[in-house]
C-alpha positions as CSV (number, residue, x, y, z in Angstrom):
1,X,82.7,127.5,108.3
2,X,84.1,125.1,105.7
3,X,87.7,124.5,104.6
4,X,90.5,122.0,104.3
5,X,93.5,124.3,105.0
6,X,95.0,124.0,101.6
7,X,95.8,126.9,99.3
8,X,96.1,125.0,96.0
9,X,94.7,121.9,94.3
10,X,96.6,118.7,93.8
11,X,96.8,117.5,90.2
12,X,93.4,116.9,88.6
13,X,91.4,117.7,91.7
14,X,90.0,120.9,90.2
15,X,89.1,119.2,86.9
16,X,87.2,116.4,88.7
17,X,85.3,118.8,90.9
18,X,84.4,121.1,88.0
19,X,83.1,118.1,86.0
20,X,80.8,117.1,88.9
21,X,79.6,120.7,89.3
22,X,78.8,120.8,85.5
23,X,76.8,117.6,85.8
24,X,79.3,115.6,83.7
25,X,80.3,112.0,84.4
26,X,84.0,111.3,85.2
27,X,86.5,108.6,85.7
28,X,89.2,109.7,88.2
29,X,92.4,107.7,88.7
30,X,94.7,109.3,91.2
31,X,97.5,107.6,93.2
32,X,97.0,106.9,96.9
33,X,97.4,110.1,98.7
34,X,96.4,112.1,95.6
35,X,93.3,113.6,97.3
36,X,90.4,111.7,95.7
37,X,88.0,112.6,98.5
38,X,88.2,116.3,97.8
39,X,86.9,115.7,94.3
40,X,83.4,114.8,95.6
41,X,83.5,116.7,98.9
42,X,84.0,120.1,97.2
43,X,80.7,119.8,95.2
44,X,78.9,118.9,98.5
45,X,80.5,121.9,100.2
46,X,79.3,124.2,97.5
47,X,75.7,123.2,98.2
48,X,74.8,121.9,94.8
49,X,72.8,119.0,96.3
50,X,73.3,115.7,98.0
51,X,76.5,113.8,97.2
52,X,76.3,110.0,97.5
53,X,79.6,108.1,98.0
54,X,79.5,104.3,97.5
55,X,82.4,102.7,99.3
56,X,83.2,99.0,100.1
57,X,85.2,100.0,103.2
58,X,82.7,100.0,106.0
59,X,85.5,100.2,108.6
60,X,86.7,103.4,107.0
61,X,83.3,105.2,106.6
62,X,83.1,106.6,110.1
63,X,86.6,108.0,109.9
64,X,85.7,109.6,106.5
65,X,82.6,111.1,108.0
66,X,84.6,112.5,110.9
67,X,87.2,114.1,108.5
68,X,84.4,115.6,106.4
69,X,82.7,117.1,109.4
70,X,86.1,118.6,110.5
71,X,86.0,120.4,107.1
72,X,82.5,121.7,108.0
73,X,80.4,119.3,105.9
74,X,77.2,117.7,107.1
75,X,78.2,114.1,106.5
76,X,76.7,110.8,107.5
77,X,77.2,107.1,106.7
78,X,74.8,104.2,106.4
79,X,76.1,100.7,106.7
80,X,75.3,97.4,108.5
81,X,77.5,98.2,111.6
82,X,75.3,101.1,112.7
83,X,73.3,100.8,115.9
84,X,69.6,101.3,115.6
85,X,69.4,104.7,117.4
86,X,72.3,106.1,115.4
87,X,70.7,104.8,112.2
88,X,67.5,106.6,113.1
89,X,69.3,109.9,113.5
90,X,71.0,109.4,110.1
91,X,67.6,108.8,108.4
92,X,66.1,111.9,110.1
93,X,68.9,114.2,108.9
94,X,68.7,112.6,105.4
95,X,64.9,112.9,105.0
96,X,64.9,116.5,106.4
97,X,67.4,117.6,103.8
98,X,70.3,118.3,106.3
99,X,72.7,115.8,104.9
100,X,75.2,117.1,102.3
101,X,77.4,114.0,102.0
102,X,76.2,110.4,102.5
103,X,78.5,107.4,102.5
104,X,76.9,104.0,101.9
105,X,78.1,100.4,101.2
106,X,77.1,98.9,97.9
107,X,75.0,96.3,99.6
108,X,73.1,99.0,101.5
109,X,72.4,101.0,98.3
110,X,71.3,97.9,96.4
111,X,68.6,97.2,99.1
112,X,66.6,99.8,97.2
113,X,64.9,101.6,100.1
114,X,67.1,104.7,99.9
115,X,66.2,105.6,96.4
116,X,63.1,107.6,97.1
117,X,64.8,109.5,100.0
118,X,67.8,110.6,98.0
119,X,66.6,110.9,94.4
120,X,65.1,114.4,94.5
121,X,68.3,116.0,95.9
122,X,71.0,113.8,94.4
123,X,73.6,115.8,92.4
124,X,76.5,113.4,92.3
125,X,76.9,109.6,92.8
126,X,80.6,108.8,93.4
127,X,81.9,105.3,93.4
128,X,85.1,104.9,95.5
129,X,87.5,101.9,94.9
130,X,85.9,101.7,91.5
131,X,88.3,99.0,90.3
132,X,86.1,96.6,92.3
133,X,83.6,96.7,89.4
134,X,86.0,95.0,87.0
135,X,86.5,91.3,86.5
136,X,90.0,92.2,85.6
137,X,90.7,94.2,88.7
138,X,92.4,92.9,91.8
139,X,89.5,93.2,94.3
140,X,86.5,92.2,92.2
141,X,83.2,92.5,94.0
142,X,80.0,91.2,92.3
143,X,77.8,93.9,94.0
144,X,79.7,96.6,92.2
145,X,78.4,95.2,88.8
146,X,74.8,96.0,89.9
147,X,75.4,99.7,90.8
148,X,74.5,100.8,87.3
149,X,71.0,99.5,87.9
150,X,70.5,101.9,90.8
151,X,72.2,104.8,89.1
152,X,69.7,104.4,86.2
153,X,67.1,105.7,88.7
154,X,69.0,108.9,89.1
155,X,69.3,110.1,85.5
156,X,70.1,113.7,86.3
157,X,72.8,113.0,88.8
158,X,76.4,113.0,87.6
159,X,78.5,109.9,88.1
160,X,82.1,109.8,89.3
161,X,84.2,106.7,89.5
162,X,87.4,106.9,91.6
163,X,90.3,104.5,92.1
164,X,94.0,104.6,92.8
165,X,94.9,101.5,90.7
166,X,93.6,100.8,87.2
167,X,95.3,99.5,84.1
168,X,94.0,100.7,80.8
169,X,91.9,97.5,80.5
170,X,90.4,98.0,83.9
171,X,89.6,101.6,83.2
172,X,87.6,100.5,80.1
173,X,85.7,98.0,82.1
174,X,84.8,100.6,84.8
175,X,83.4,102.9,82.1
176,X,81.3,100.1,80.6
177,X,80.1,98.5,83.9
178,X,79.1,101.8,85.5
179,X,77.6,103.0,82.2
180,X,79.4,106.3,82.5
181,X,78.0,108.8,79.9
182,X,80.7,110.5,77.8
183,X,82.9,110.7,80.9
184,X,85.8,113.1,81.4
185,X,88.7,110.6,82.0
186,X,91.3,112.0,84.4
187,X,94.3,109.8,84.9
188,X,97.1,111.0,87.2
189,X,100.6,109.7,87.0
190,X,100.7,106.6,89.2
191,X,104.2,107.2,90.6
192,X,104.6,108.0,94.3
193,X,108.0,109.8,94.4
194,X,108.0,110.0,98.2
195,X,108.1,106.2,98.5
196,X,111.4,104.2,98.5
197,X,110.7,100.8,97.0
198,X,113.0,97.9,97.8
199,X,112.6,94.2,96.6
200,X,115.0,91.6,98.0
201,X,115.2,87.8,98.0
202,X,113.7,86.4,101.2
203,X,116.3,84.5,103.1
204,X,115.6,85.3,106.8
205,X,112.1,86.5,107.0
206,X,111.9,87.5,110.6
207,X,115.3,89.1,110.6
208,X,114.7,91.1,107.4
209,X,111.4,92.4,108.7
210,X,113.0,93.4,112.0
211,X,115.7,95.3,110.2
212,X,113.1,97.4,108.4
213,X,111.2,98.1,111.6
214,X,114.3,99.2,113.4
215,X,115.0,101.8,110.7
216,X,111.8,103.5,111.8
217,X,111.8,103.5,115.6
218,X,108.5,104.6,117.2
219,X,106.8,105.2,113.8
220,X,103.8,103.6,112.3
221,X,104.2,100.6,110.0
222,X,102.4,97.6,108.5
223,X,103.8,94.2,107.9
224,X,101.9,91.9,105.5
225,X,102.3,88.1,105.7
226,X,100.6,85.4,103.6
227,X,99.1,83.1,106.3
228,X,97.7,83.5,109.8
229,X,100.5,81.3,111.1
230,X,103.1,83.7,109.6
231,X,101.3,86.7,111.1
232,X,101.4,85.2,114.6
233,X,105.0,84.1,114.3
234,X,106.3,87.5,113.0
235,X,104.2,89.5,115.5
236,X,105.6,87.4,118.4
237,X,109.1,87.9,117.1
238,X,108.8,91.6,116.8
239,X,107.2,91.9,120.3
240,X,110.0,89.9,121.8
241,X,112.4,92.4,120.2
242,X,110.6,95.2,122.0
243,X,108.5,96.5,119.2
244,X,105.0,97.9,120.0
245,X,103.0,95.6,117.7
246,X,99.9,93.5,117.3
247,X,98.7,90.7,115.0
248,X,95.6,91.1,112.8
249,X,93.9,88.3,110.8
250,X,90.4,86.9,110.3
251,X,91.0,84.1,112.8
252,X,91.2,86.5,115.8
253,X,88.1,87.5,117.7
254,X,86.4,90.6,116.2
255,X,86.9,92.6,119.4
256,X,90.7,91.9,119.3
257,X,90.8,93.0,115.6
258,X,88.8,96.1,116.4
259,X,91.1,97.0,119.3
260,X,94.3,96.5,117.2
261,X,92.9,98.7,114.4
262,X,91.8,101.5,116.8
263,X,95.1,101.5,118.7
264,X,97.0,101.7,115.4
265,X,94.9,104.5,114.0
266,X,95.1,106.3,117.4
267,X,98.9,106.0,117.4
268,X,99.0,103.9,120.5
269,X,100.4,101.0,118.5
270,X,103.4,101.3,116.1
271,X,103.2,98.2,114.0
272,X,100.5,95.8,112.8
273,X,101.4,92.4,111.4
274,X,98.5,91.3,109.2
275,X,97.1,89.4,106.4
276,X,95.9,91.5,103.5
277,X,92.5,91.9,105.1
278,X,94.1,94.7,107.2
279,X,94.5,98.2,105.9
280,X,91.6,98.6,103.4
281,X,89.7,100.4,106.2
282,X,92.7,102.3,107.5
283,X,93.4,105.9,106.6
284,X,96.4,106.6,108.8
285,X,98.5,109.0,106.7
286,X,101.7,108.8,108.6
287,X,102.5,105.1,108.0
288,X,106.3,105.3,107.5
289,X,106.9,101.8,106.2
290,X,105.1,98.8,104.7
291,X,106.8,95.4,104.5
292,X,105.5,92.5,102.5
293,X,107.0,89.5,104.2
294,X,105.4,87.4,101.4
295,X,104.8,88.3,97.8
296,X,101.3,89.7,97.1
297,X,99.1,88.2,94.4
298,X,99.5,91.0,91.8
299,X,101.1,94.3,91.0
300,X,97.7,95.9,91.6
301,X,97.6,94.5,95.1
302,X,101.1,95.6,95.8
303,X,100.5,99.1,94.6
304,X,97.3,99.3,96.8
305,X,98.9,97.8,99.9
306,X,102.3,99.5,99.7
307,X,100.4,102.7,98.9
308,X,99.2,102.8,102.5
309,X,102.7,104.2,103.3
310,X,103.4,107.9,103.1
311,X,99.9,109.1,102.3
312,X,100.8,112.4,103.9
313,X,103.4,113.0,101.2
314,X,106.4,112.6,103.5
315,X,109.1,110.0,102.8
316,X,108.2,106.3,103.5
317,X,109.7,102.9,102.7
318,X,108.1,99.9,101.0
319,X,110.0,96.6,101.1
320,X,109.0,93.4,99.3
321,X,110.6,90.1,100.3
322,X,110.3,87.7,97.4
323,X,110.3,83.9,97.0
324,X,108.9,82.0,94.0
325,X,107.2,79.6,96.4
326,X,104.8,82.5,97.2
327,X,103.5,82.5,93.6
328,X,103.0,78.7,93.7
329,X,101.0,79.1,97.0
330,X,98.8,81.8,95.4
331,X,98.1,79.6,92.4
332,X,97.3,76.6,94.6
333,X,94.9,78.5,96.8
334,X,93.1,80.0,93.8
335,X,92.7,76.6,92.2
336,X,91.1,75.2,95.3
337,X,88.1,77.3,94.3
338,X,86.0,75.0,92.2
339,X,84.2,78.1,90.7
340,X,87.4,79.7,89.3
341,X,86.4,80.6,85.8
342,X,88.9,80.0,83.0
343,X,89.3,83.7,82.3
344,X,90.0,84.4,86.0
345,X,92.6,81.7,86.1
346,X,94.3,83.1,83.0
347,X,94.2,86.6,84.6
348,X,95.7,85.1,87.8
349,X,98.6,83.5,85.9
350,X,99.3,86.8,84.2
351,X,99.1,88.7,87.5
352,X,101.6,86.3,89.1
353,X,104.0,86.6,86.3
354,X,103.9,90.4,86.5
355,X,104.4,90.6,90.3
356,X,107.3,88.1,90.0
357,X,108.9,90.2,87.3
358,X,108.6,93.3,89.4
359,X,110.2,91.6,92.4
360,X,113.2,90.2,90.6
361,X,114.0,92.3,87.6
362,X,117.1,94.5,88.2
363,X,115.2,97.5,86.9
364,X,114.1,100.7,88.6
365,X,111.0,99.8,90.7
366,X,109.4,103.2,90.1
367,X,109.7,102.6,86.4
368,X,108.2,99.1,86.5
369,X,105.2,100.2,88.5
370,X,104.5,103.3,86.4
371,X,104.8,101.3,83.1
372,X,102.5,98.5,84.5
373,X,99.7,101.1,84.8
374,X,100.4,102.5,81.3
375,X,102.4,105.5,82.2
376,X,105.8,106.8,81.0
377,X,108.6,107.0,83.5
378,X,109.9,109.4,84.4
379,X,106.8,111.5,84.1
380,X,107.2,113.8,81.1
381,X,105.6,116.6,83.2
382,X,108.3,116.3,85.8
383,X,111.6,117.4,84.4
384,X,113.5,116.6,87.7
385,X,114.1,112.9,86.9
386,X,115.1,113.4,83.3
387,X,117.8,110.7,83.5
388,X,115.3,108.1,84.8
389,X,117.3,107.3,88.0
390,X,114.7,107.6,90.7
391,X,117.2,107.6,93.5
392,X,114.5,105.9,95.6
393,X,114.6,102.2,95.0
394,X,117.1,99.4,95.7
395,X,118.2,99.3,92.0
396,X,118.8,103.0,91.6
397,X,120.4,103.3,95.1
398,X,122.9,100.6,94.1
399,X,121.6,98.0,96.6
400,X,120.7,95.6,93.7
401,X,122.9,95.3,90.6
402,X,122.2,93.9,87.2
403,X,124.7,91.1,86.2
404,X,126.5,91.8,83.0
405,X,124.9,90.0,80.1
406,X,127.6,87.4,79.6
407,X,127.9,86.7,83.3
408,X,124.1,86.4,83.6
409,X,123.9,84.0,80.7
410,X,126.7,81.8,82.0
411,X,125.3,81.7,85.5
412,X,121.9,80.8,84.2
413,X,123.3,78.0,82.0
414,X,125.1,76.5,85.0
415,X,121.9,76.6,87.1
416,X,119.8,75.2,84.3
417,X,122.3,72.5,83.7
418,X,122.1,71.4,87.3
419,X,118.3,71.3,87.2
420,X,118.5,69.3,84.0
421,X,120.9,66.7,85.5
422,X,118.6,66.4,88.5
423,X,115.9,65.3,86.0
424,X,113.1,67.2,87.7
425,X,113.0,64.8,90.6
426,X,114.2,67.2,93.3
427,X,113.3,70.6,94.8
428,X,115.2,73.9,94.8
429,X,117.1,73.1,98.0
430,X,118.6,70.0,96.5
431,X,119.7,71.8,93.3
432,X,121.2,74.6,95.3
433,X,123.2,72.2,97.4
434,X,124.4,70.5,94.2
435,X,125.6,73.8,92.8
436,X,127.1,74.8,96.1
437,X,129.1,71.6,96.4
438,X,127.6,70.7,99.7
439,X,127.6,66.9,99.7
440,X,125.1,65.1,101.8
441,X,123.7,61.6,102.0
442,X,121.1,62.1,99.2
443,X,123.6,63.7,96.8
444,X,126.1,60.9,97.4
445,X,123.5,58.1,97.1
446,X,122.4,59.5,93.8
447,X,126.0,60.0,92.6
448,X,125.3,63.6,92.0
449,X,128.4,64.6,93.9
450,X,130.4,63.3,90.9
451,X,128.6,65.5,88.4
452,X,130.5,68.3,86.6
453,X,128.0,70.8,88.0
454,X,128.7,69.8,91.6
455,X,130.1,72.9,93.3
456,X,130.2,74.9,90.0
457,X,128.8,78.0,91.7
458,X,130.0,77.5,95.3
459,X,131.5,81.0,95.4
460,X,128.1,82.6,94.9
461,X,126.6,81.4,98.2
462,X,123.3,79.7,98.8
463,X,121.3,83.0,99.2
464,X,122.3,84.2,95.8
465,X,121.7,80.8,94.2
466,X,118.2,80.6,95.7
467,X,117.5,84.1,94.4
468,X,118.7,83.2,90.9
469,X,116.6,80.1,90.8
470,X,113.6,82.2,91.7
471,X,114.5,84.7,88.9
472,X,114.8,81.9,86.4
473,X,111.4,80.6,87.5
474,X,109.8,84.0,87.0
475,X,111.4,84.3,83.5
476,X,110.0,80.9,82.5
477,X,113.3,79.0,82.3
478,X,112.5,76.8,85.3
479,X,109.2,75.6,86.7
480,X,108.0,74.1,89.9
481,X,105.6,71.2,89.8
482,X,102.5,71.8,91.9
483,X,102.1,68.3,93.1
484,X,102.6,66.9,96.6
485,X,106.3,68.0,96.4
486,X,107.6,71.2,94.8
487,X,109.9,69.6,92.2
488,X,112.2,71.9,90.2
489,X,112.4,71.2,86.4
490,X,113.8,72.9,83.4
491,X,111.4,74.1,80.8
492,X,111.7,74.1,77.0
493,X,112.6,77.8,77.2
494,X,115.4,76.8,79.6
495,X,116.7,74.2,77.3
496,X,116.7,76.7,74.5
497,X,118.6,79.2,76.6
498,X,121.3,76.5,77.1
499,X,121.6,76.4,73.3
500,X,122.1,80.2,73.3
501,X,118.5,80.8,72.1
502,X,117.0,83.6,74.1
503,X,118.1,86.2,76.7
504,X,118.1,86.3,80.4
505,X,118.6,89.0,83.1
506,X,119.8,88.3,86.7
507,X,120.1,90.7,89.6
508,X,122.3,90.3,92.7
509,X,122.0,92.1,96.1
510,X,125.1,94.2,96.8
511,X,126.6,93.0,100.1
512,X,126.7,96.3,101.9
513,X,124.5,98.2,104.3
514,X,121.6,100.0,102.6
515,X,121.9,103.7,102.1
516,X,119.8,105.8,104.4
517,X,118.8,108.2,101.7
518,X,115.0,108.8,101.7
519,X,114.1,105.9,104.1
520,X,111.4,107.8,105.9
521,X,113.3,110.0,108.3
522,X,111.1,112.9,109.3
523,X,114.0,115.2,108.7
524,X,113.6,114.5,105.0
525,X,110.1,115.8,105.0
526,X,111.1,119.3,105.8
527,X,114.9,119.2,105.4
528,X,115.0,122.7,104.0
529,X,113.5,124.2,107.1
530,X,115.1,121.9,109.6
531,X,112.3,120.6,111.8
532,X,112.9,120.4,115.6
533,X,112.5,116.6,116.2
534,X,111.9,117.0,119.9
535,X,109.2,119.6,119.3
536,X,107.7,117.4,116.6
537,X,107.3,114.5,119.1
538,X,105.7,116.9,121.6
539,X,103.3,118.0,118.9
540,X,102.5,114.4,118.1
541,X,101.7,113.8,121.8
542,X,99.4,116.8,121.9
543,X,97.7,115.7,118.7
544,X,97.0,112.2,120.3
545,X,95.6,113.8,123.4
546,X,93.4,116.1,121.4
547,X,92.2,113.2,119.3
548,X,91.3,111.1,122.3
549,X,89.4,114.0,123.8
550,X,87.4,114.8,120.7
551,X,86.9,111.2,119.6
552,X,88.5,111.4,116.2
553,X,91.6,109.8,114.7
554,X,94.8,111.8,115.2
555,X,95.3,112.4,111.5
556,X,91.9,114.2,111.4
557,X,93.4,116.8,113.8
558,X,96.6,117.4,111.7
559,X,98.7,115.3,109.4
560,X,102.4,114.7,110.2
561,X,103.4,117.1,107.4
562,X,101.6,119.9,109.2
563,X,103.3,119.0,112.5
564,X,106.6,118.8,110.7
565,X,106.1,122.3,109.3
566,X,105.1,123.6,112.7
567,X,108.3,122.1,114.2
568,X,110.4,123.8,111.5
569,X,108.8,127.2,111.4
570,X,107.8,127.5,115.1
571,X,104.9,129.9,114.5
572,X,104.1,132.2,117.4
573,X,100.8,133.8,116.4
574,X,97.5,132.5,114.9
575,X,98.4,134.3,111.6
576,X,101.7,132.6,111.4
577,X,100.1,129.2,112.2
578,X,97.5,129.8,109.5
579,X,100.4,129.8,107.0
580,X,101.1,126.1,107.7
581,X,99.7,123.8,105.0
582,X,96.7,121.9,106.4
583,X,95.7,124.6,108.9
584,X,92.4,126.1,107.8
585,X,90.3,128.6,109.8
586,X,88.2,125.9,111.4
587,X,91.2,123.9,112.7
588,X,92.9,127.2,113.7
589,X,90.0,128.1,115.9
590,X,89.5,124.6,117.4
591,X,93.2,123.5,117.9
592,X,95.4,126.5,117.2
593,X,95.7,127.9,120.8
594,X,96.8,124.5,122.3
595,X,99.4,123.9,119.5
596,X,100.8,127.4,119.8
597,X,101.2,126.9,123.6
598,X,103.2,123.7,123.0
599,X,105.3,125.4,120.4
600,X,106.0,128.1,123.0
601,X,107.2,125.4,125.4
602,X,104.2,124.3,127.4
603,X,103.9,120.6,128.1
604,X,101.3,118.9,125.9
605,X,99.4,117.5,128.9
606,X,98.7,121.0,130.3
607,X,98.0,122.6,126.9
608,X,94.9,120.5,126.1
């Protein structure tokens, strides 16, 4: 019995699957949570031949195999982490023709010894995370550039490239590098309307992170930090505040990292504080928040990392804490690489400017992200947001405001004037104290406490001044030298702005508590039906027990959205339970009786 428990396709899924079934190449760009896996799983389920999936995410392959098997597919994976006896079983099933869906890493496929085994039956070669093939993408992997060599040995097999994040230039590069033949190009709208995006100046990193975590008690979340030291510090702070959390970075023992990942996927751990290495192999759909305690390296990275929230379609929150010093750190780390090619350095500079603009521009965050990937916002196909106010970001929720033009220009001139008078010999903190009118020994010794700009913006407060300095850096009016000391200096564009040549935009955080609208409350996921929160938590507990007993991640049993619908509708019979989205015949037979007993009031521990 095969099935996924869905009664309709998500946008572009049908078209992608039909192209594969017709033997046509395709490039499929769907946002995270858009259901890319179904595009290649369906051809495998229909018995048209072997489907090969190339994925760089070894840590995720076993979970993908488990999910495919739950849908009734004969799926396997081949990668370097397999034990010898397990690897032998996979080869036996593959050579006997049993395998319908095979996941491999690019390195494993490039070894070449699989070609003869898979060539006769291969109907589709799918490349997941296809942006990795592009020099202009954010996760370039050289091995991906060689995949076309292997695909050339399967001339009759259709090719499918899939990714969640690809600008028009990256899409062109994917087509060229994978040698897609007259491909059907399917590009979904990149917007994730269930996500609430917030971008704020970083002023108290640990406190700001804890505020977000406390808005989602007992729910899954990821906190990203830039360095191992930051990860350890933030994880320790959250743990001391009573948060169930763990640190994750490359400096930890492999067993400790594996245990943290397994506990997080298994819902025995609420929060992971990590470097960006964490999450690529995680497919937990019910992540309710993602916090970037430091600025990521590009908008593509941010879309990918923040996209790990709300993959089940329920509301989730994404918060970015920005400081211009993060951009300088990214640039410095990249330039330590002696092999950094000039075109990659230019691409990095462009990426840093773009993520900086996203973080500080007082413009709808949903609009900025959509337009970055070449899409219109609001989506012309969705009439609901005709006015362009998303109602789901700090700007549209009124938590960040755009300073009026004249006020922004005057404020910028005052800050630039102070930086000019400091002659590029001091850092941001010094200039902020100068503008705040906070005299200290250095200011007095330099005579800067006698300047006209001394205290000229003291009413604004240091937090706002630091944020405005960062915004002027992002817009190119100020610059930070990358020498031994980060010295702030005015640029030629800044001098021109002081002469009223040019325009500037400045945003300010509104000093009031954030609205609670669409911050990830489960009630928002099924507000119309009114889910029973207590029942929902009992169903979550049952799901965890079932998952532990069957050896699969909890989300493979049921997604949060399915549990939420159960808690709202309270089905009493198998037929009523079958009406819940995500409950197919296979899952109804395997799990239905236990979930119906808990809905009827039985404790989860006795229902398993």
